[in-house]
C-alpha positions in Angstrom: -0.8 28.8 -53.4 -3.6 30.9 -51.8 -6.2 29.7 -54.7 -5.7 26.1 -54.0 -7.8 24.5 -51.1 -6.4 22.6 -48.1 -8.2 20.0 -46.6 -5.0 19.1 -44.0 -7.4 20.1 -41.2 -11.0 18.8 -42.1 -12.8 16.1 -40.8 -14.3 13.5 -43.2 -17.8 14.5 -43.8 -18.1 17.7 -42.2 -20.5 19.1 -44.2 -18.0 21.8 -45.5 -17.5 20.3 -48.8 -21.4 20.6 -49.3 -21.3 24.1 -48.4 -18.7 24.8 -51.0 -20.6 23.6 -53.9 -23.7 25.5 -52.7 -21.6 28.6 -52.4 -20.1 28.3 -55.8 -23.5 27.6 -57.3 -24.9 30.7 -55.7 -22.3 32.7 -56.8 -22.4 31.6 -60.7 -26.2 32.3 -60.3 -26.1 35.8 -59.2 -22.8 36.5 -60.7 -20.9 37.5 -57.5 -17.3 38.0 -57.7 -16.6 37.1 -54.3 -18.3 34.5 -51.7 -17.8 33.7 -48.1 -19.4 31.6 -45.4 -18.9 32.3 -41.9 -20.0 29.7 -39.0 -21.1 30.2 -35.4 -20.0 27.3 -33.3 -22.7 26.4 -30.5 -21.9 28.3 -27.4 -19.4 30.6 -28.9 -19.4 34.5 -29.8 -17.1 34.4 -32.7 -18.0 33.7 -36.3 -15.3 31.9 -38.2 -14.9 32.1 -42.0 -15.3 28.6 -43.0 -15.1 29.4 -46.8 -13.8 31.9 -49.0 -14.1 32.0 -53.0 -12.9 34.4 -55.2 -10.3 36.4 -53.0 -7.0 35.7 -51.6 -6.8 34.8 -48.0 -4.3 37.7 -47.4 -7.0 40.3 -48.4 -9.6 38.6 -46.2 -7.4 37.6 -43.0 -8.7 40.5 -40.7 -12.1 39.0 -41.2 -10.9 35.1 -40.2 -12.7 35.3 -37.2 -15.4 38.1 -36.5 -16.8 38.9 -32.8 -20.5 38.5 -32.8 -20.8 41.6 -30.8 -18.7 43.6 -33.3 -20.1 46.4 -35.4 -19.8 45.2 -38.7 -22.2 43.6 -41.4 -20.9 40.1 -40.7 -22.0 40.0 -37.2 -25.1 42.4 -37.7 -26.8 39.9 -40.1 -26.1 37.0 -37.7 -26.8 38.9 -34.5 -30.2 40.8 -35.7 -31.0 38.0 -38.0 -31.4 40.2 -40.9 -30.5 40.7 -44.6 -28.2 43.6 -45.4 -27.4 45.2 -48.7 -25.0 47.8 -49.2 -25.0 49.1 -52.9 -21.7 51.0 -53.1 -18.7 52.4 -51.3 -20.4 55.7 -49.7 -23.3 53.5 -48.2 -20.7 51.2 -46.7 -18.6 54.0 -45.4 -21.5 55.6 -44.0 -23.0 52.4 -42.4 -19.7 50.7 -41.3 -17.0 53.4 -41.1 -14.4 51.1 -40.2 -14.9 48.6 -43.0 -14.9 51.8 -45.3 -11.5 52.7 -43.9 -10.0 49.2 -44.3 -11.5 48.1 -47.6 -11.8 51.6 -49.4 -12.8 50.3 -52.9 -15.8 50.4 -55.0 -18.1 47.2 -54.7 -21.4 46.3 -53.4 -22.2 44.0 -50.7 -25.0 41.7 -49.5 -24.9 39.5 -46.3 -27.3 37.5 -45.0 -27.9 35.1 -42.0 -27.9 31.6 -42.0 -30.3 29.7 -39.9 -34.0 30.3 -38.7 -35.5 33.3 -37.4 -34.9 32.0 -33.7 -31.2 31.0 -34.2 -28.4 32.2 -36.7 -25.8 29.8 -37.2 -23.5 31.9 -39.4 -23.4 34.6 -42.3 -23.4 34.6 -46.0 -21.3 37.0 -47.8 -21.4 38.1 -51.5 -19.6 40.9 -53.3 -20.2 42.3 -56.7 -18.3 45.0 -59.0 -20.3 48.3 -58.6 -20.9 48.3 -62.2 -24.1 45.9 -61.5 -27.5 47.5 -60.9 -28.0 49.3 -57.5 -30.7 47.1 -56.3 -30.9 43.2 -56.0 -33.3 41.6 -58.6 -36.1 39.3 -57.3 -34.2 36.5 -58.9 -31.2 37.6 -56.8 -32.7 37.6 -53.6 -34.6 34.3 -54.2 -31.2 32.5 -54.9 -29.9 34.0 -52.0 -32.9 32.6 -49.9 -32.6 29.4 -51.4 -28.9 29.0 -50.6 -29.7 30.3 -46.8 -32.2 27.3 -46.6 -29.8 25.0 -48.1 -27.1 25.9 -46.0 -29.3 26.0 -42.6 -30.2 22.4 -43.5 -26.7 21.0 -44.2 -25.4 22.6 -40.9 -28.1 20.9 -38.9 -27.9 17.6 -40.7 -25.9 16.0 -38.0 -27.1 14.6 -35.0 -27.8 17.2 -32.4 -27.7 19.7 -34.9 -25.0 21.8 -36.4 -21.4 20.5 -37.6 -19.3 18.1 -35.5 -16.4 19.9 -36.7 -15.2 23.5 -37.7 -11.9 24.1 -39.9 -9.2 25.8 -38.1 -8.5 27.9 -41.4 -11.1 28.9 -44.1 -11.0 26.6 -47.1 -9.9 29.0 -49.8 -11.5 28.2 -53.2 -10.6 29.1 -56.7 -12.9 31.5 -58.7 -16.0 29.8 -59.9 -15.7 29.1 -63.6 -18.2 31.2 -65.8 -20.4 29.4 -67.8 -18.6 30.8 -71.1 -15.4 29.8 -70.0 -13.9 27.0 -71.7 -10.3 25.5 -71.6 -8.5 26.5 -74.8 -7.4 23.7 -77.5 -3.6 23.2 -77.5 -3.4 25.3 -81.1 -5.3 28.0 -79.7 -3.3 28.1 -76.6 0.1 28.0 -78.7 -1.5 30.9 -81.0 -2.2 32.8 -77.7 1.4 32.5 -76.6 2.9 33.5 -80.0 0.6 36.3 -80.1 2.0 37.8 -76.6 5.5 37.2 -77.6 5.2 39.3 -81.0 3.9 42.3 -78.7 6.7 45.2 -78.0 5.1 45.7 -74.7 5.3 43.7 -71.8 2.1 41.4 -70.5 1.7 39.2 -68.0 -1.1 37.4 -65.9 -1.8 37.4 -62.2 -4.1 34.8 -60.6 -6.5 36.0 -57.8 -3.9 35.3 -55.1 -1.7 38.1 -57.0 1.0 35.4 -58.4 2.5 35.3 -61.8 0.9 32.6 -64.1 2.2 33.9 -67.4 4.4 36.6 -68.6 5.9 37.2 -72.3 9.5 38.0 -72.9 9.0 41.6 -73.0 7.6 41.4 -69.5 10.4 39.5 -68.0 13.0 42.3 -69.5 11.0 44.5 -67.7 10.8 43.2 -64.4 14.7 42.5 -64.7 14.6 38.7 -63.4 14.6 35.4 -64.6 11.4 33.7 -65.8 11.8 31.1 -63.4 11.8 33.5 -60.4 8.9 35.6 -61.7 6.6 32.6 -62.3 4.5 31.9 -59.1 5.8 35.1 -57.4 4.0 38.3 -56.3 5.7 41.1 -57.8 5.6 43.4 -55.1 7.3 40.8 -52.7 9.9 39.7 -55.6 11.2 43.1 -56.6 12.0 45.9 -54.1 11.1 48.7 -56.4 7.8 47.6 -56.6 7.2 47.4 -52.7 5.8 50.6 -52.5 2.4 50.0 -50.6 0.6 52.6 -53.0 1.8 50.9 -56.0 1.5 47.5 -57.3 -0.2 45.7 -54.2 -2.6 48.7 -53.6 -4.0 48.4 -57.5 -4.1 44.4 -57.4 -6.5 44.6 -54.1 -8.5 47.3 -55.6 -8.5 45.2 -58.9 -9.7 41.8 -56.9 -12.1 43.6 -54.7 -13.7 46.3 -57.4 -13.1 44.3 -60.6 -12.4 47.7 -62.1 -9.6 48.6 -64.3 -6.6 50.8 -62.6 -3.2 52.1 -63.7 -0.1 53.2 -61.9 3.8 53.9 -62.6 6.8 52.8 -61.2 10.5 53.7 -61.6 13.1 50.6 -62.1 16.4 51.1 -60.6 18.0 52.1 -64.0 15.6 55.1 -63.9 13.1 53.8 -66.6 9.6 54.6 -65.8 6.9 51.7 -66.5 3.3 52.2 -66.6 1.1 49.3 -65.6 -2.3 48.6 -66.5 -4.7 46.1 -64.6 -7.6 44.6 -66.3 -9.3 42.3 -63.8 -11.9 39.6 -64.1 -13.3 36.8 -61.8 -10.3 34.7 -62.8 -7.5 36.9 -62.4 -5.6 40.2 -63.7 -4.2 40.8 -67.0 -1.4 43.3 -66.6 0.0 45.3 -69.5 3.5 47.0 -69.1 4.3 50.2 -71.1 7.6 51.9 -70.8 6.8 55.6 -70.5 8.1 57.9 -73.4 9.3 55.2 -75.6 8.2 54.0 -78.8 6.8 50.9 -76.9 9.9 48.7 -77.1 10.8 46.5 -73.9 13.6 48.4 -72.7 14.6 45.9 -70.7 18.0 45.5 -68.7 20.2 42.5 -68.6 18.8 39.9 -66.8 20.1 39.8 -63.3 19.1 37.0 -60.6 18.2 37.9 -57.3 17.6 35.9 -54.1 14.0 35.4 -53.6 12.3 37.9 -51.1 10.4 36.5 -48.0 7.3 37.6 -47.4 7.6 40.6 -45.2 4.8 42.7 -43.1 5.6 45.8 -45.1 2.9 45.6 -47.8 -0.5 47.3 -48.1 -2.3 44.3 -46.7 -0.3 44.6 -43.5 -1.1 48.6 -43.2 -4.7 47.9 -44.0 -4.7 45.4 -41.2 -3.0 47.6 -38.7 -5.5 50.2 -39.6 -8.1 47.7 -39.3 -7.1 46.8 -35.7 -6.4 50.3 -34.8 -10.0 51.2 -35.7 -11.4 48.0 -33.9 -9.4 48.8 -30.7 -10.7 52.2 -30.6 -14.2 50.6 -30.0 -13.1 48.0 -27.5 -14.3 49.3 -24.1 -13.0 46.7 -21.3 -10.1 44.4 -21.0 -11.7 41.3 -22.3 -12.8 43.2 -25.3 -9.1 44.3 -26.5 -7.6 41.0 -25.6 -10.2 39.1 -27.6 -9.7 41.9 -30.6 -5.9 41.4 -30.5 -6.0 37.4 -30.2 -8.4 37.2 -33.1 -6.8 39.8 -35.4 -3.1 39.1 -35.1 -2.5 35.2 -35.6 -4.5 35.2 -38.9 -3.6 38.8 -40.2 0.2 38.9 -39.2 1.9 35.8 -39.9 2.5 34.3 -36.3 1.2 30.8 -35.5 0.6 31.8 -31.8 0.4 34.7 -29.5 0.2 35.6 -26.1 -0.6 38.7 -24.2 1.0 39.1 -20.7 0.6 42.0 -18.0 2.2 42.2 -14.2 0.4 41.8 -11.1 2.2 41.8 -7.7 5.6 41.1 -9.2 4.5 37.9 -11.4 3.2 37.2 -15.0 -0.4 36.9 -15.7 -1.4 35.7 -19.1 -4.5 37.5 -20.1 -5.0 36.2 -23.5 -3.4 33.8 -26.0 -4.0 32.2 -29.4 -2.7 29.3 -31.6 0.1 26.7 -30.4 1.6 28.7 -27.3 -0.3 27.0 -24.8 2.9 25.1 -23.1 4.8 28.1 -23.1 2.0 30.1 -21.7 1.5 27.6 -18.7 5.2 28.2 -17.9 4.9 32.0 -17.8 1.5 32.0 -15.8 2.5 33.2 -12.4 6.3 33.1 -12.8 8.1 35.8 -10.8 9.7 38.9 -12.9 13.1 37.9 -11.8 12.9 34.8 -14.0 15.5 34.2 -16.6 13.2 34.2 -19.5 13.0 36.6 -22.8 9.6 38.1 -21.6 11.1 39.3 -18.3 14.1 40.8 -19.9 11.7 42.7 -22.3 9.6 43.9 -19.4 12.6 45.2 -17.7 14.4 46.8 -20.7 11.5 47.8 -22.5 13.3 46.7 -25.8 12.0 43.7 -28.3 13.8 40.5 -28.6 13.7 38.7 -32.0 14.9 35.3 -32.4 14.8 33.8 -35.9 15.3 30.2 -35.0 15.1 28.2 -31.5 18.8 27.6 -31.6 19.0 31.4 -31.5 16.8 31.5 -28.4 18.5 28.6 -26.7 21.9 30.2 -27.0 20.8 33.3 -25.2 18.3 31.6 -22.8 19.6 28.0 -22.0 16.4 27.3 -20.0 14.1 28.0 -22.9 11.7 25.3 -23.6 11.0 23.7 -27.4 7.5 23.2 -28.5 6.7 21.2 -31.4 5.5 23.6 -34.3 7.6 26.5 -33.1 10.7 27.6 -34.4 10.8 31.6 -34.2 9.9 33.8 -31.6 9.2 37.5 -30.9 9.0 39.3 -27.5 7.7 42.9 -27.8 7.1 45.3 -25.0 3.5 46.9 -24.7 4.3 50.6 -23.7 1.8 52.9 -22.9 2.1 56.4 -21.3 6.2 55.8 -21.3 5.4 52.7 -19.0 6.0 49.1 -19.8 2.8 47.3 -18.9 3.3 44.1 -20.2 4.5 41.8 -23.1 3.3 40.6 -26.2 4.9 37.0 -27.4 4.5 36.0 -30.9 5.8 32.4 -32.3 6.2 31.2 -35.8 6.3 27.7 -37.1 9.4 28.4 -39.5 12.5 30.1 -39.3 11.6 34.0 -39.5 14.2 36.6 -40.2 12.8 40.0 -39.1 13.6 42.8 -41.3 13.9 46.2 -39.7 10.5 47.2 -41.5 8.9 44.1 -40.1 10.2 45.0 -36.7 8.9 48.4 -36.9 5.5 47.3 -38.1 5.4 44.7 -35.1 6.2 47.3 -32.6 3.5 49.5 -34.0 1.3 46.8 -33.3 2.4 46.2 -29.8 2.1 50.0 -29.2 -1.5 49.9 -30.5 -2.3 47.1 -28.0 -0.5 48.7 -25.3 -2.8 51.9 -25.6 -6.0 50.1 -25.5 -5.2 47.9 -22.5 -4.1 51.2 -20.6 -7.7 52.5 -21.6 -9.3 49.3 -21.1 -8.1 49.0 -17.4 -9.3 52.6 -16.7 -12.7 51.8 -18.4 -12.8 48.5 -16.0 -12.0 50.5 -13.0 -14.7 53.1 -13.9 -17.2 50.6 -14.9 -16.6 48.8 -11.5 -17.2 52.0 -9.6 -20.3 52.5 -11.6 -21.6 49.1 -11.0 -21.2 49.4 -7.3 -23.0 52.8 -7.4 -25.6 51.5 -9.4 -26.1 48.8 -7.2 -26.5 50.7 -4.2 -29.4 52.6 -5.8 -31.6 50.0 -7.2 -33.5 47.3 -5.2 -31.0 44.5 -3.8 -34.0 42.2 -4.4 -37.9 42.2 -5.1 -40.2 41.6 -2.0 -42.2 38.6 -1.7 -45.6 39.6 -2.0 -48.3 37.1 -1.7 -50.6 36.8 -4.9 -48.0 38.3 -7.2 -45.2 36.8 -9.4 -42.4 39.3 -10.0 -39.5 39.7 -12.0 -37.1 42.6 -13.1 -34.2 43.2 -15.0 -31.8 46.5 -15.4 -29.1 46.6 -18.3 -26.9 49.5 -18.4 -26.4 51.5 -21.8 -23.6 49.9 -24.1 -21.5 53.3 -24.1 -20.1 55.7 -21.3 -19.6 54.6 -17.5 -22.6 52.0 -17.7 -24.2 53.9 -15.1 -27.7 56.0 -15.7 -30.9 57.2 -14.4 -33.3 54.3 -15.0 -35.0 53.0 -11.8 -37.7 50.7 -10.7 -39.1 49.7 -7.4 -42.3 47.7 -6.0 -43.2 48.4 -2.6 -45.6 46.4 -0.2 -48.1 48.6 1.6 -50.1 45.8 3.3 -51.2 42.3 2.5 -53.5 43.4 -0.3 -51.9 46.6 -1.6 -48.7 46.9 -3.4 -47.1 50.0 -5.3 -44.9 49.5 -8.7 -42.9 52.2 -10.0 -40.4 52.7 -13.0 -38.7 55.8 -14.4 -36.0 57.2 -16.2 -33.9 60.4 -15.3 -32.1 62.0 -18.1 -28.5 61.2 -18.7 -25.9 58.4 -18.5 -23.6 60.0 -15.6 -23.3 60.2 -12.0 -25.5 63.0 -11.5 -28.2 61.2 -13.3 -27.8 58.3 -11.0 -27.9 60.4 -7.8 -30.9 62.2 -8.9 -32.8 58.9 -9.7 -31.9 57.7 -6.1 -33.6 61.0 -4.8 -36.7 60.3 -7.1 -36.8 56.6 -6.0 -36.6 57.6 -2.3 -39.2 60.3 -2.7 -41.7 58.0 -4.5 -41.1 55.4 -1.8 -41.9 57.7 0.9 -45.1 58.9 -0.2 -46.3 55.7 -1.5 -45.9 54.1 2.0 -48.1 56.8 3.6 -51.0 55.6 1.2 -51.0 58.3 -1.2 -52.9 57.8 -4.7 -50.7 57.6 -7.7 -51.3 61.1 -9.1 -50.5 62.8 -5.6 -47.3 60.7 -5.6 -46.3 62.2 -9.1 -47.3 65.6 -8.0 -45.0 65.7 -4.7 -42.3 64.0 -6.2 -42.5 66.5 -9.1 -42.3 69.3 -6.6 -39.3 67.8 -5.2 -37.3 67.6 -8.4 -38.4 71.2 -9.1 -37.0 72.4 -6.0 -33.8 70.5 -6.4 -33.3 72.5 -9.8 -30.8 69.7 -11.2 -31.7 70.7 -14.8 -32.6 67.1 -15.3 -36.0 66.0 -16.3 -37.7 62.6 -15.4 -40.2 60.2 -16.8 -42.3 58.1 -14.1 -45.1 55.6 -14.1 -47.0 54.7 -10.7 -49.1 51.3 -10.9 -51.0 50.9 -7.3 -52.1 47.2 -7.2 -55.3 46.2 -5.3 -55.3 42.4 -4.9 -58.6 42.3 -3.1 -60.6 44.2 -5.7 -58.3 43.1 -8.5 -57.8 46.6 -10.0 -54.9 48.8 -10.6 -54.5 52.6 -10.6 -52.1 54.0 -12.9 -50.4 57.8 -13.3 -47.8 58.7 -15.5 -45.3 61.4 -16.2 -44.4 61.4 -19.7 -43.5 57.5 -19.4 -43.9 54.9 -22.1 -47.2 53.1 -21.4 -47.2 49.7 -19.6 -48.0 46.6 -21.5 -50.9 44.4 -20.4 -51.2 40.7 -21.2 -54.6 39.3 -20.4 -55.4 35.8 -19.4 -56.4 35.0 -23.0 -52.7 35.6 -24.1 -53.6 39.1 -26.0 -51.1 41.7 -25.3 -51.5 45.4 -26.0 -50.1 48.9 -24.5 -52.5 50.6 -22.2 -53.8 54.0 -23.2 -52.9 56.5 -20.3 -53.0 60.1 -20.3 -49.3 60.8 -20.5 -48.8 63.7 -18.2 -45.8 66.0 -18.0 -42.3 65.1 -17.1 -41.5 65.3 -13.5 -39.3 68.6 -12.8 -40.9 71.1 -15.3 -43.1 73.1 -13.6 -43.9 72.8 -9.9 -47.8 72.9 -9.8 -48.4 70.2 -12.4 -51.7 68.0 -11.7 -51.5 64.3 -12.5 -54.4 62.1 -13.2 -55.2 58.6 -11.9 -56.9 55.8 -14.2 -58.2 52.6 -12.9 -58.4 49.1 -14.8 -59.8 45.7 -13.8 -57.0 43.1 -13.4 -58.1 39.4 -13.4 -55.9 36.7 -12.1 -53.2 35.7 -14.6 -52.9 39.0 -16.0 -49.4 40.4 -16.6 -48.1 43.8 -16.5 -44.9 45.0 -18.1 -43.3 48.3 -16.8 -40.2 49.2 -18.8 -38.2 52.6 -19.8 -37.8 53.8 -23.6 -34.4 52.0 -23.7 -36.3 48.9 -24.3 -38.1 50.2 -27.4 -36.6 53.4 -28.8 -34.6 52.9 -32.0 -33.5 56.0 -34.0 -35.4 56.3 -37.4 -38.3 53.9 -36.2 -41.9 54.8 -34.9 -42.1 53.9 -31.3 -45.4 52.8 -31.7 -44.1 50.0 -34.1 -41.5 48.9 -31.7 -43.7 48.9 -28.5 -46.3 46.8 -30.7 -43.3 44.5 -31.5 -42.5 44.2 -27.8 -46.1 43.3 -27.2 -46.1 40.4 -29.6 -43.2 38.9 -27.8 -44.8 39.3 -24.5 -48.1 37.5 -26.1 -46.0 34.6 -27.4 -44.3 34.0 -24.3 -47.4 32.5 -22.3 -45.9 29.3 -21.1 -42.8 31.0 -19.5 -42.0 31.9 -15.9 -41.5 35.8 -15.1 -38.0 35.4 -15.2 -37.9 33.7 -18.5 -40.3 36.3 -19.9 -37.8 39.0 -18.8 -35.1 37.3 -20.6 -37.3 36.8 -23.8 -38.1 40.5 -23.8 -34.4 41.7 -23.7 -33.3 39.2 -25.8 -35.8 40.1 -28.7 -36.4 43.9 -28.1 -35.9 46.1 -31.2 -33.1 47.7 -29.1 -31.1 44.4 -28.6 -28.5 44.7 -31.3 -26.8 47.8 -30.4 -28.0 49.7 -27.0 -27.2 53.0 -26.7 -29.6 53.6 -23.6 -30.3 52.2 -20.3 -32.9 49.4 -19.7 -35.4 48.9 -16.5 -38.0 46.1 -16.8 -40.5 45.2 -14.4 -42.8 42.3 -14.8 -46.0 41.7 -12.6 -48.1 38.6 -12.9 -51.4 38.5 -10.5 -51.9 35.0 -9.2 -55.2 35.6 -7.6 
């Protein structure tokens, strides 16, 4: 059952057991209804759910593996190393629309990083009913902080730091026993059962996993099945008339997550309408069943036995998982993003033990991603010709799916099929986009699997979502490669070797669009003692901006090489942009470095001020007259300002993509960048560049290009 913890895959003394104890103690202290711990294995970019308490696995399955680069509170807390508090449904939907779509219930959510400020090793997730106060108390925050420290120590206790083993599946813990809970005495238990039996209405109890653990005779009669069938079953899986996903299962999910009472009505095959009232708490759900329009008598039909219904992918959990995957795929850009999302979501969320995604290249199969127990099958298919007598080839040729409930069924159709231990059933689904079969999705199952019509439809929908995303990703990758090639021709291939200067530069495209923009940098050697550095930003993230950037850089380079001072370089380049009449404006900063006099002349056209780190390690932004952006007025004058430079001084020239965060004062983010520059005194310029990019205020979600040029005076 889902509420029992499985340790089959856990190694001895992994540290997970101590995490479980710490999590349960924290949940009891802050009165949280659901808790989870996600861990980030060293060298990976995917957070794994290690422990789940207070909720069934089927609800949490879409979040069993969470990409660190995904836009959700679990990954944001770990990646940004910050605490997140979302006090209710509206705030969740506003901050994380995909989470609001897939979990449309009333609850409060806290997510905190586990680890230190330099390196997060996981995330803590806590859920409360919205009936709690809107803000966390100081005591609750302190308890969460203590857990984070405790968990950080547990995870780093092993030699070398971190866990030596990560569970393949999360450990599912039963709800924490509250302080006022106590086991009933035998006479109390018997009295409670007799009390329930005397009631004319039906009543039953569900555990957190949604399975019936108690039902009185009236409820058994209303369900119309034997008590032995009802016990341990989920009602919506056992009874066809309760399988409408908007009925029992949806209200059960809402009760588990929000801990709020809810009601719904359903009609039995006999035509009798029953009203179900759900009353949840941490330990489970009490259900009262009342026949509508009666005096409260059970109205039960004669008991009929039915064969137990197997778990099908037709309930609301599957619908929410499809919505979750669909929403996630709309945010995926390149091919690798789509493959990772599909692979990480399908295995835990849709029941197979393994999956593989195949496309076609030059008449042969190419495996672009796989998960679970399918490696041996994948090795056979990689590079195999499409003329092979295998079900994947048949699916590609016909565009029709193939479902095989047992390996014997598969062997009868394809005698050359190989048997893989732990794999019994298989499904082969075509990936169809724009009326073209572009690949195949293979699913494997550990046990015999009879796919109903409804489940086959769900799986075909799943394959369709993936196919459309793959098709978009291919187009994106093609455009990305074109943009990358164009950008590479417009920026310096390498920095010049200038005696007396230590140089480093970085360019990072925006996280959205074509990955091409108008940010540029350059450093020009004038003679043995003089160099000119420039950095700028043309409006936009498109080919027009990139083309204009190339013209600006060429103009700056031409004027700099003839010895023009920084103010004249800007004035002449401004006139060029105005005459081009592109409708785009450009910010630009010019720095002329004189190594003989150990000084620098600056002129700026609306560009962020450079940072300077002096030999004593103190770093700050230079105060320069900003000047007007290039391309606005033809006869604009710019001023040149000169400052002395001592050996060991570092200049950091950058574009606003490194410091501009919506809703945050740019002076604050610039000061934060200066602090990181100041703390990197023992690093090379290349290491400093990487440090600034990693710790920049915009590193979590980058919506603008970034250009960075670092200069250190050696003499």
